MARMARDO-61228 format. One record per residue (C-alpha): x, y, z; residue in one letter. Coordinates in steps of 0.5 Angstrom, whole numbers, padded with zeros to 4 digits, always signed. Layout:
<sites>
XYZa/...
</sites>
This chain:
<sites>
-0385-0103+0154d/-0386-0107+0148s/-0391-0112+0152g/-0387-0118+0150l/-0386-0123+0156r/-0379-0125+0156f/-0376-0132+0158h/-0370-0133+0162y/-0366-0137+0166v/-0362-0135+0172a/-0357-0137+0177a/-0354-0134+0183g/-0357-0130+0189e/-0362-0124+0187r/-0358-0117+0189g/-0351-0119+0187k/-0349-0115+0181p/-0352-0117+0175l/-0349-0121+0169m/-0353-0121+0163l/-0352-0126+0157l/-0354-0125+0150l/-0354-0132+0146h/-0353-0132+0138g/-0356-0136+0132f/-0359-0141+0132p/-0359-0142+0140e/-0362-0140+0146f/-0361-0139+0153w/-0358-0146+0154y/-0352-0144+0150s/-0349-0141+0156w/-0350-0147+0161r/-0343-0147+0163h/-0343-0139+0165q/-0349-0140+0169l/-0346-0145+0173r/-0339-0141+0173e/-0341-0134+0175f/-0347-0135+0180k/-0342-0135+0186s/-0341-0127+0185e/-0346-0125+0180y/-0354-0126+0179r/-0353-0129+0172v/-0359-0128+0167v/-0359-0132+0160a/-0365-0129+0156l/-0368-0132+0150d/-0368-0126+0146l/-0374-0123+0142r/-0377-0129+0138g/-0373-0134+0141y/-0375-0140+0145g/-0380-0139+0150e/-0380-0131+0149t/-0386-0128+0146d/-0385-0128+0138v/-0388-0122+0135p/-0391-0124+0128s/-0388-0118+0124h/-0381-0117+0121k/-0381-0110+0123e/-0382-0112+0130n/-0374-0115+0130y/-0371-0108+0128k/-0364-0107+0132l/-0367-0101+0136d/-0373-0106+0138c/-0367-0111+0140l/-0363-0106+0144i/-0369-0103+0148t/-0371-0110+0150d/-0365-0110+0154i/-0366-0104+0157k/-0373-0105+0159d/-0371-0112+0162i/-0365-0109+0166l/-0370-0105+0169e/-0375-0110+0170s/-0370-0114+0173l/-0369-0109+0178g/-0362-0106+0176y/-0359-0100+0173n/-0353-0103+0170k/-0350-0110+0169c/-0344-0114+0166v/-0346-0115+0159l/-0344-0121+0155i/-0346-0123+0148g/-0344-0128+0143h/-0345-0128+0135d/-0352-0124+0134w/-0352-0123+0141g/-0345-0120+0141g/-0348-0115+0136m/-0354-0113+0140i/-0349-0112+0146a/-0344-0108+0142w/-0350-0103+0140l/-0353-0103+0148v/-0346-0101+0150a/-0346-0095+0145i/-0353-0093+0146c/-0353-0094+0154y/-0346-0094+0156p/-0349-0092+0163e/-0352-0099+0164m/-0346-0103+0162v/-0340-0103+0167t/-0336-0108+0163k/-0337-0111+0156l/-0335-0118+0154i/-0337-0120+0147v/-0335-0127+0144v/-0334-0128+0136n/-0337-0122+0134f/-0333-0115+0132p/-0335-0108+0133h/-0341-0107+0128p/-0338-0102+0124s/-0332-0106+0123v/-0337-0111+0121f/-0340-0107+0116t/-0334-0104+0113e/-0330-0110+0113y/-0335-0114+0109i/-0335-0109+0103l/-0328-0109+0102r/-0327-0117+0103h/-0331-0121+0098p/-0328-0127+0103s/-0332-0125+0109q/-0338-0123+0104l/-0338-0130+0102i/-0338-0133+0109k/-0344-0128+0111s/-0348-0130+0105g/-0353-0133+0110y/-0355-0126+0112y/-0357-0125+0104f/-0360-0132+0104f/-0365-0130+0110f/-0368-0124+0107q/-0372-0129+0103m/-0379-0130+0106p/-0381-0137+0108w/-0375-0141+0104f/-0370-0141+0110p/-0374-0143+0115e/-0376-0149+0111f/-0369-0151+0109m/-0367-0151+0117f/-0373-0157+0117t/-0371-0161+0112v/-0368-0168+0113n/-0370-0168+0121d/-0366-0161+0122f/-0360-0163+0119k/-0357-0156+0117v/-0358-0154+0125l/-0355-0161+0127k/-0349-0160+0122s/-0348-0152+0124l/-0345-0155+0131f/-0342-0162+0129t/-0340-0162+0122s/-0332-0161+0121q/-0333-0154+0117a/-0337-0151+0122t/-0338-0155+0128g/-0334-0155+0135i/-0327-0159+0133g/-0324-0165+0136r/-0320-0161+0142k/-0327-0158+0144g/-0333-0160+0148c/-0337-0163+0143r/-0345-0162+0144l/-0348-0169+0147t/-0354-0172+0145a/-0358-0169+0150e/-0355-0162+0148d/-0357-0163+0141i/-0364-0166+0143e/-0365-0159+0147a/-0363-0155+0141y/-0368-0159+0136l/-0374-0159+0141y/-0373-0151+0141v/-0373-0150+0134f/-0378-0156+0132s/-0384-0152+0135q/-0389-0149+0130p/-0386-0142+0127g/-0380-0143+0132a/-0375-0141+0126l/-0379-0135+0124t/-0377-0130+0130g/-0370-0132+0130p/-0369-0131+0122i/-0373-0124+0122n/-0367-0121+0126h/-0363-0122+0120y/-0369-0119+0116r/-0367-0113+0119n/-0360-0113+0119i/-0360-0106+0115f/-0365-0102+0120s/-0359-0099+0124c/-0353-0100+0120l/-0348-0096+0119p/-0348-0093+0126l/-0349-0086+0127q/-0345-0087+0134h/-0339-0092+0134h/-0335-0091+0141e/-0335-0096+0146v/-0333-0093+0153v/-0333-0098+0158m/-0327-0104+0159p/-0328-0109+0154t/-0326-0116+0153l/-0327-0119+0146l/-0326-0127+0146l/-0325-0130+0139w/-0325-0137+0136g/-0320-0137+0131e/-0323-0143+0127r/-0329-0139+0126d/-0333-0141+0120a/-0337-0135+0119f/-0332-0129+0122m/-0325-0127+0119e/-0321-0126+0125v/-0318-0120+0122e/-0324-0116+0124m/-0322-0118+0132a/-0316-0114+0132e/-0319-0108+0128i/-0325-0107+0133t/-0319-0104+0138r/-0320-0097+0135i/-0327-0096+0137y/-0326-0098+0144v/-0324-0092+0148k/-0322-0095+0155n/-0318-0102+0157h/-0319-0107+0151f/-0317-0114+0151r/-0317-0119+0146l/-0316-0126+0146t/-0316-0131+0140i/-0316-0138+0142l/-0313-0142+0136s/-0316-0149+0136e/-0323-0146+0138a/-0329-0145+0133s/-0335-0140+0133h/-0339-0143+0139w/-0333-0141+0143l/-0337-0141+0150q/-0339-0148+0149q/-0333-0151+0145d/-0328-0148+0151q/-0332-0147+0157p/-0326-0147+0162d/-0322-0143+0158i/-0327-0138+0157v/-0329-0138+0164n/-0322-0137+0166k/-0321-0131+0161l/-0328-0127+0164i/-0326-0128+0171w/-0319-0125+0170t/-0322-0119+0166f/-0327-0118+0171l/-0322-0118+0177k/-0317-0114+0173e/-0321-0109+0172e/-0324-0108+0179t/-0317-0108+0182t/-0315-0103+0177r/-0321-0098+0179k/-0319-0099+0187r/-0312-0097+0185e/
</sites>
């Protein structure tokens, strides 16, 4: 309905159940490369470039990135792909969108899987009570400034972007699958295009557009995966999320893993997702 063209990468046969993957910041469909390969045997796996990212259209006005627009995008994409429901997986900011889609359109989500992002109500309440999380989320406030955040990312050949994934403080650790030179090159290529950072940062410039939430409850089976060495999100929020899920809720915290969990520990993440998907179908048959 928005008139925007969305870019996605798909694996697996059409007609199989849909698994829809929503990336975080500063990422694009490529962050799900390990999951595209893994789940194509039983699913039609679709990894999107979210509104304003990668090869998807980039609306120019900040207002075009309000959370309700992002939620409606997912509903429209599902329908245009010829589906009325999916397994929905989101990481980081894509996790925020996934929670909101699950809350607003519960009939469209059979199972919800979120990676390193708490229920949005937990996030907004926790951040007000814990200065340490407020500091870790300081970039949310920095991103409210016009043009300067985009400029900061480009300085010194995109040093900030590279260090997010590779530095000791925020990057994938020694025991993780570090990004290869080709992986880094893919990220640099996408975000070095003219204007490529404004759409992604505009998502954050509307963070307060539908928070706090009117409705909170999540009614489908939910899996929350968390890398404990996340430099941006305190792990305490993961456990509190349980109170908002009115169905089977499973939380798995990986002690050595970073914020970039599905790239950091792809084998473990894929195994945990399979277990959750199979477990639920068995339970339903009983």
